[in-house]
C-alpha positions as CSV (number, residue, x, y, z in Angstrom):
1,M,166.9,189.5,98.8
2,R,163.5,190.1,96.6
3,E,162.8,188.4,93.7
4,P,165.2,188.3,90.2
5,L,164.7,190.3,87.7
6,S,161.9,189.3,85.5
7,Y,161.4,188.5,81.9
8,E,159.3,192.2,81.7
9,I,161.7,193.9,83.2
10,A,164.4,192.7,81.5
11,H,162.6,192.9,77.7
12,G,161.6,196.8,78.7
13,A,165.0,197.2,78.8
14,A,166.3,196.4,75.7
15,L,163.5,196.7,72.9
16,A,164.2,200.3,75.3
17,A,168.1,200.3,74.5
18,L,167.0,198.9,70.7
19,E,164.3,201.4,69.9
20,A,167.4,204.7,71.5
21,G,170.3,203.9,69.4
22,R,167.6,203.2,66.1
23,A,166.7,207.2,67.1
24,D,170.6,207.8,66.8
25,G,171.2,206.3,63.9
26,H,173.2,203.1,65.5
27,K,172.6,199.4,64.9
28,V,173.0,198.0,68.7
29,C,172.8,194.7,70.5
30,A,171.4,194.8,74.2
31,V,171.6,192.1,76.5
32,V,170.2,192.0,79.9
33,V,171.5,190.0,82.6
34,N,170.1,188.6,86.4
35,R,172.2,189.6,89.0
36,S,174.3,186.4,88.4
37,G,175.4,187.3,85.3
38,V,173.1,184.5,83.3
39,T,171.2,185.7,79.7
40,K,167.3,186.9,80.4
41,V,167.0,188.3,77.2
42,L,169.2,189.4,73.5
43,L,167.9,191.4,71.4
44,S,170.2,192.3,68.5
45,D,169.2,194.9,65.7
46,D,169.6,194.1,61.7
47,G,173.1,194.2,61.3
48,V,174.7,193.7,64.6
49,G,178.0,191.5,64.3
50,L,179.1,188.5,66.5
51,L,181.8,191.4,67.8
52,G,178.2,193.7,68.7
53,V,176.8,190.4,71.2
54,E,179.3,189.3,72.5
55,T,180.5,192.6,73.6
56,A,176.8,193.3,75.1
57,R,176.7,190.3,76.1
58,R,180.2,190.9,78.7
59,K,179.0,194.7,79.4
60,A,176.1,193.0,81.5
61,Y,177.9,190.7,82.9
62,T,181.1,192.6,84.0
63,S,178.4,195.0,85.2
64,A,175.6,193.0,86.7
65,V,178.8,191.1,89.0
66,S,180.8,194.0,90.2
67,G,178.3,195.7,91.1
68,V,178.9,199.0,89.1
69,P,178.6,200.4,85.8
70,T,181.3,199.2,83.3
71,A,182.4,202.7,83.1
72,K,183.6,202.7,86.4
73,F,185.0,199.5,86.3
74,A,186.9,199.8,83.2
75,A,189.0,202.9,85.5
76,F,189.7,200.6,88.4
77,A,190.6,198.0,86.1
78,A,193.1,200.4,84.7
79,S,194.5,201.4,87.9
80,P,197.9,200.7,89.2
81,Q,196.5,198.3,91.8
82,M,195.2,196.1,88.6
83,Q,198.6,195.6,87.0
84,V,198.8,192.6,89.4
85,A,195.7,190.7,88.3
86,P,194.3,192.2,85.8
87,P,190.3,191.4,84.9
88,H,190.6,189.2,82.2
89,L,193.0,186.9,84.3
90,V,190.3,186.6,86.9
91,D,187.2,186.1,84.8
92,A,187.7,185.5,81.5
93,N,184.1,186.9,80.9
94,L,184.6,190.2,82.7
95,L,184.8,193.5,80.1
96,P,186.0,196.8,81.2
97,V,184.4,198.8,78.6
98,A,181.7,200.8,79.1
99,G,177.9,200.0,78.1
100,G,177.5,198.1,80.8
101,V,174.9,199.7,83.8
102,P,173.5,197.6,87.4
103,I,169.5,197.4,87.4
104,V,169.2,198.8,90.7
105,T,166.1,198.4,93.0
106,A,165.1,201.9,94.8
107,D,167.0,200.7,98.2
108,G,170.0,199.6,96.4
109,E,169.8,195.6,95.5
110,V,171.5,195.0,92.3
111,I,169.3,192.6,89.8
112,G,170.7,192.7,87.0
113,A,172.1,194.4,84.4
114,I,172.1,196.3,80.4
115,G,174.8,195.8,78.5
116,V,175.2,197.6,75.1
117,G,177.4,196.8,72.4
118,G,177.1,198.5,68.2
119,A,178.7,201.4,68.5
120,D,181.3,203.1,70.1
121,D,181.9,202.3,73.9
122,V,180.5,206.5,74.8
123,T,177.2,205.4,72.4
124,D,176.5,202.2,73.9
125,D,177.2,203.8,77.6
126,R,174.5,205.9,76.7
127,I,171.8,203.8,75.2
128,A,172.2,201.6,78.3
129,Q,171.6,204.2,80.6
130,Q,168.3,205.4,78.5
131,A,167.7,201.8,79.1
132,R,168.1,201.0,82.4
133,D,166.2,204.6,83.1
134,S,162.8,203.6,81.5
135,V,161.9,201.0,83.4
136,A,163.2,201.8,87.1
137,K,160.5,203.0,88.4
138,I,159.0,199.5,87.0
139,V,161.6,198.0,89.3
140,A,160.8,198.6,92.7
């Protein structure tokens, strides 16, 4: 197992998300968590409410602990197999909504995730991917 997600990478990803949101005219919150889902960085733009902050945190958590983007997790959660045990009954922090993506090393190890909240799920997802991609080269 490699070193945990650094503050510098986490902060860079969160800042990239805020900047990407602003470039598109959106006020968003970005939360970056480590591989265990513990918050490393939370940056919230002016005007983002509690709902945007909490959904960003839960999207990041969900992506980190599942190891997949929350859009993919949402599809899995909606499958007939999951009707027996909905994700929120397994872990109340899981949020099967697009907008969270794992931060993965070149050799495939999930070291954290970024979640974005404050816009619609499609926009949050695109911003989260852009932010993750902005730090991909420094995640060795």
